[in-house]
C-alpha positions in Angstrom: -6.4 164.7 161.7 -2.9 165.8 162.6 -4.1 168.5 165.0 -6.4 166.0 166.8 -3.5 163.5 167.0 -1.0 166.0 168.4 -3.5 167.3 170.9 -4.0 163.7 172.1 -0.3 163.3 172.5 -0.1 166.5 174.5 -2.9 165.3 176.8 -1.2 161.9 177.2 2.1 163.4 178.4 0.5 166.0 180.8 -1.0 163.5 183.3 2.2 161.6 184.2 4.0 165.0 184.3 1.5 166.3 186.8 2.1 163.3 189.0 5.8 163.7 188.8 5.6 167.4 189.7 3.5 166.5 192.8 6.3 164.0 193.8 9.0 166.6 193.1 7.6 168.6 196.0 8.6 165.7 198.3 12.1 165.3 196.7 13.2 168.8 195.5 16.8 167.7 195.0 16.2 164.8 192.6 18.3 165.4 189.5 16.5 162.8 187.5 13.2 164.5 188.1 14.6 167.8 186.9 16.0 166.2 183.7 12.6 164.6 183.0 10.9 168.0 183.6 13.4 169.6 181.1 12.8 166.9 178.5 9.0 167.1 179.0 9.2 170.8 178.4 11.2 170.2 175.2 8.8 167.6 173.9 5.8 169.8 174.8 7.3 172.7 172.9 8.0 170.6 169.9 4.4 169.3 169.9 3.0 172.8 170.3 5.2 174.0 167.4 4.0 171.1 165.2 0.4 171.9 166.2 0.9 175.6 165.2 2.5 174.7 161.9 -0.3 172.3 161.0 -2.9 174.9 161.9 -1.1 177.6 159.9 -0.9 175.4 156.8 -4.6 174.5 157.1 -5.6 178.1 157.6 -3.5 179.3 154.7 -5.5 177.1 152.2 -9.0 177.4 153.7 -9.9 180.6 152.0 -9.1 179.3 148.5 -11.0 176.0 149.0 -14.0 177.7 150.6 -14.2 180.4 147.9 -13.8 178.0 145.0 -16.3 175.5 146.3 -18.9 177.9 147.6 -18.8 179.7 144.2 -20.2 176.6 142.4 -24.0 176.2 142.0 -25.6 174.0 144.5 -27.9 172.4 141.9 -27.1 171.6 138.3 -29.2 170.1 135.5 -28.0 166.8 134.2 -27.7 167.2 130.4 -28.7 163.6 129.7 -31.9 163.4 131.8 -32.7 167.1 132.4 -33.1 166.4 136.1 -31.6 168.5 138.8 -28.7 167.0 140.8 -26.9 168.2 143.9 -23.5 169.6 143.2 -22.0 169.7 146.7 -18.3 169.1 146.5 -16.7 166.5 148.8 -13.9 168.9 149.5 -16.4 171.3 151.0 -17.8 168.5 153.2 -14.3 167.8 154.4 -13.6 171.4 155.1 -16.8 171.7 157.2 -15.8 168.6 159.1 -12.4 170.1 159.8 -14.0 173.3 161.0 -16.1 171.3 163.4 -13.1 169.5 164.9 -11.1 172.8 165.2 -14.0 174.4 167.1 -14.0 171.4 169.5 -10.3 171.8 170.0 -10.8 175.5 170.9 -9.0 176.8 167.8 -10.1 180.0 166.0 -11.5 179.3 162.6 -10.6 181.9 159.9 -13.4 183.7 158.2 -13.8 182.6 154.6 
């Protein structure tokens, strides 16, 4: 969720900045425009750092979750009824959903 959110913020600040940069060609001596450009660069760098930190934290834990959850049997026998039930952990579903979003964002997904 955090990666998708930060990517949305980055996209939202890029469009106005592109318009400002086009206008700066007409007014190259505008001090205010240069200050806005500097602040935009600082905010963009902070957002990219946050994105990188979030991705690194996610990638660090993905191996453990995937290994533990994929190691479990997919079907288990219910001791009370002797029927087979699906044993698919919700954490694994969440992990697969996160992988799908990361692929959409163009991020590399670690091998697990």
